[in-house]
C-alpha positions as protocol buffer text, in pm:
chain_id: "A"
residue {
  index: 1
  type: MET
  ca { x: 0 y: 0 z: 0 }
}
residue {
  index: 2
  type: ASN
  ca { x: 129 y: 345 z: -83 }
}
residue {
  index: 3
  type: ARG
  ca { x: 150 y: 528 z: 252 }
}
residue {
  index: 4
  type: LYS
  ca { x: 150 y: 873 z: 95 }
}
residue {
  index: 5
  type: PHE
  ca { x: -166 y: 798 z: -99 }
}
residue {
  index: 6
  type: PHE
  ca { x: -363 y: 702 z: 215 }
}
residue {
  index: 7
  type: LEU
  ca { x: -213 y: 961 z: 451 }
}
residue {
  index: 8
  type: GLY
  ca { x: -524 y: 1182 z: 431 }
}
residue {
  index: 9
  type: PHE
  ca { x: -749 y: 890 z: 525 }
}
residue {
  index: 10
  type: ILE
  ca { x: -524 y: 810 z: 820 }
}
residue {
  index: 11
  type: ARG
  ca { x: -535 y: 1172 z: 943 }
}
residue {
  index: 12
  type: ILE
  ca { x: -916 y: 1177 z: 915 }
}
residue {
  index: 13
  type: HIS
  ca { x: -940 y: 845 z: 1100 }
}
residue {
  index: 14
  type: ILE
  ca { x: -720 y: 979 z: 1380 }
}
residue {
  index: 15
  type: LEU
  ca { x: -938 y: 1288 z: 1416 }
}
residue {
  index: 16
  type: HIS
  ca { x: -1251 y: 1071 z: 1414 }
}
residue {
  index: 17
  type: LYS
  ca { x: -1121 y: 850 z: 1696 }
}
residue {
  index: 18
  type: ALA
  ca { x: -1001 y: 1156 z: 1891 }
}
residue {
  index: 19
  type: SER
  ca { x: -1353 y: 1299 z: 1861 }
}
residue {
  index: 20
  type: GLN
  ca { x: -1482 y: 991 z: 2046 }
}
residue {
  index: 21
  type: GLY
  ca { x: -1237 y: 1021 z: 2334 }
}
residue {
  index: 22
  type: GLU
  ca { x: -869 y: 1043 z: 2417 }
}
residue {
  index: 23
  type: ILE
  ca { x: -630 y: 844 z: 2200 }
}
residue {
  index: 24
  type: TYR
  ca { x: -260 y: 758 z: 2208 }
}
residue {
  index: 25
  type: GLY
  ca { x: -11 y: 639 z: 1947 }
}
residue {
  index: 26
  type: VAL
  ca { x: 4 y: 262 z: 2000 }
}
residue {
  index: 27
  type: GLN
  ca { x: -375 y: 251 z: 2031 }
}
residue {
  index: 28
  type: MET
  ca { x: -412 y: 424 z: 1694 }
}
residue {
  index: 29
  type: ILE
  ca { x: -155 y: 198 z: 1528 }
}
residue {
  index: 30
  type: LYS
  ca { x: -363 y: -104 z: 1638 }
}
residue {
  index: 31
  type: GLU
  ca { x: -690 y: 66 z: 1540 }
}
residue {
  index: 32
  type: LEU
  ca { x: -561 y: 140 z: 1191 }
}
residue {
  index: 33
  type: GLU
  ca { x: -427 y: -216 z: 1157 }
}
residue {
  index: 34
  type: ASN
  ca { x: -784 y: -335 z: 1216 }
}
residue {
  index: 35
  type: HIS
  ca { x: -879 y: -134 z: 906 }
}
residue {
  index: 36
  type: GLY
  ca { x: -600 y: -269 z: 686 }
}
residue {
  index: 37
  type: TYR
  ca { x: -344 y: 9 z: 731 }
}
residue {
  index: 38
  type: GLU
  ca { x: 18 y: -68 z: 823 }
}
residue {
  index: 39
  type: VAL
  ca { x: 140 y: 234 z: 1017 }
}
residue {
  index: 40
  type: SER
  ca { x: 470 y: 220 z: 1201 }
}
residue {
  index: 41
  type: PRO
  ca { x: 553 y: 428 z: 1509 }
}
residue {
  index: 42
  type: GLY
  ca { x: 791 y: 623 z: 1282 }
}
residue {
  index: 43
  type: THR
  ca { x: 489 y: 730 z: 1080 }
}
residue {
  index: 44
  type: MET
  ca { x: 223 y: 757 z: 1353 }
}
residue {
  index: 45
  type: TYR
  ca { x: 402 y: 986 z: 1595 }
}
residue {
  index: 46
  type: PRO
  ca { x: 500 y: 1249 z: 1337 }
}
residue {
  index: 47
  type: ILE
  ca { x: 136 y: 1252 z: 1221 }
}
residue {
  index: 48
  type: LEU
  ca { x: 11 y: 1304 z: 1578 }
}
residue {
  index: 49
  type: HIS
  ca { x: 270 y: 1576 z: 1639 }
}
residue {
  index: 50
  type: ALA
  ca { x: 177 y: 1750 z: 1313 }
}
residue {
  index: 51
  type: LEU
  ca { x: -196 y: 1737 z: 1395 }
}
residue {
  index: 52
  type: GLU
  ca { x: -116 y: 1894 z: 1732 }
}
residue {
  index: 53
  type: ARG
  ca { x: 115 y: 2156 z: 1580 }
}
residue {
  index: 54
  type: GLU
  ca { x: -161 y: 2243 z: 1329 }
}
residue {
  index: 55
  type: GLY
  ca { x: -407 y: 2288 z: 1617 }
}
residue {
  index: 56
  type: PHE
  ca { x: -633 y: 1989 z: 1537 }
}
residue {
  index: 57
  type: LEU
  ca { x: -531 y: 1789 z: 1846 }
}
residue {
  index: 58
  type: LYS
  ca { x: -426 y: 1882 z: 2200 }
}
residue {
  index: 59
  type: SER
  ca { x: -218 y: 1652 z: 2418 }
}
residue {
  index: 60
  type: ARG
  ca { x: -159 y: 1579 z: 2782 }
}
residue {
  index: 61
  type: LYS
  ca { x: 105 y: 1353 z: 2937 }
}
residue {
  index: 62
  type: GLU
  ca { x: 44 y: 1082 z: 3194 }
}
residue {
  index: 63
  type: ASN
  ca { x: 273 y: 837 z: 3368 }
}
residue {
  index: 64
  type: VAL
  ca { x: 154 y: 485 z: 3281 }
}
residue {
  index: 65
  type: GLN
  ca { x: 350 y: 207 z: 3454 }
}
residue {
  index: 66
  type: GLY
  ca { x: 662 y: 420 z: 3470 }
}
residue {
  index: 67
  type: LYS
  ca { x: 642 y: 544 z: 3112 }
}
residue {
  index: 68
  type: ILE
  ca { x: 515 y: 880 z: 2994 }
}
residue {
  index: 69
  type: ARG
  ca { x: 222 y: 839 z: 2756 }
}
residue {
  index: 70
  type: LYS
  ca { x: 86 y: 1127 z: 2553 }
}
residue {
  index: 71
  type: TYR
  ca { x: -293 y: 1132 z: 2520 }
}
residue {
  index: 72
  type: TYR
  ca { x: -455 y: 1335 z: 2245 }
}
residue {
  index: 73
  type: ARG
  ca { x: -801 y: 1481 z: 2212 }
}
residue {
  index: 74
  type: ILE
  ca { x: -964 y: 1675 z: 1932 }
}
residue {
  index: 75
  type: THR
  ca { x: -983 y: 2056 z: 1948 }
}
residue {
  index: 76
  type: GLY
  ca { x: -1257 y: 2283 z: 1818 }
}
residue {
  index: 77
  type: LYS
  ca { x: -1047 y: 2343 z: 1506 }
}
residue {
  index: 78
  type: GLY
  ca { x: -1003 y: 1967 z: 1468 }
}
residue {
  index: 79
  type: GLN
  ca { x: -1377 y: 1908 z: 1504 }
}
residue {
  index: 80
  type: LYS
  ca { x: -1443 y: 2167 z: 1236 }
}
residue {
  index: 81
  type: ILE
  ca { x: -1204 y: 2007 z: 985 }
}
residue {
  index: 82
  type: LEU
  ca { x: -1343 y: 1662 z: 1072 }
}
residue {
  index: 83
  type: THR
  ca { x: -1696 y: 1780 z: 995 }
}
residue {
  index: 84
  type: GLU
  ca { x: -1577 y: 1925 z: 663 }
}
residue {
  index: 85
  type: SER
  ca { x: -1384 y: 1605 z: 588 }
}
residue {
  index: 86
  type: ARG
  ca { x: -1689 y: 1388 z: 652 }
}
residue {
  index: 87
  type: LYS
  ca { x: -1884 y: 1590 z: 395 }
}
residue {
  index: 88
  type: LYS
  ca { x: -1604 y: 1557 z: 139 }
}
residue {
  index: 89
  type: VAL
  ca { x: -1559 y: 1185 z: 201 }
}
residue {
  index: 90
  type: SER
  ca { x: -1934 y: 1128 z: 172 }
}
residue {
  index: 91
  type: GLU
  ca { x: -1947 y: 1321 z: -155 }
}
residue {
  index: 92
  type: LEU
  ca { x: -1646 y: 1136 z: -295 }
}
residue {
  index: 93
  type: THR
  ca { x: -1785 y: 799 z: -190 }
}
residue {
  index: 94
  type: ARG
  ca { x: -2114 y: 867 z: -367 }
}
residue {
  index: 95
  type: GLU
  ca { x: -1928 y: 967 z: -681 }
}
residue {
  index: 96
  type: ILE
  ca { x: -1681 y: 679 z: -706 }
}
residue {
  index: 97
  type: MET
  ca { x: -1918 y: 402 z: -596 }
}
residue {
  index: 98
  type: VAL
  ca { x: -2149 y: 449 z: -896 }
}
């Protein structure tokens, strides 16, 4: 699978899951695997950091069994782009599934 080609889908999926509750990197890697994506930590964490830098996600750190885990949640800006993305994905799906 061409990672670059599906990067937009992965970003939308991350925002969708973050809109349902807090997420973290390993959780999202496993979630995406369940949907047929192979995303390594070397890909996932830069995506999460970029989404945070762009203002779509906000993070907090927590000590989990002696390790610091970063939890992400969607922001208002992230929710807005997710809503717009859902419309675009729906429109595209209708068009290409004919």
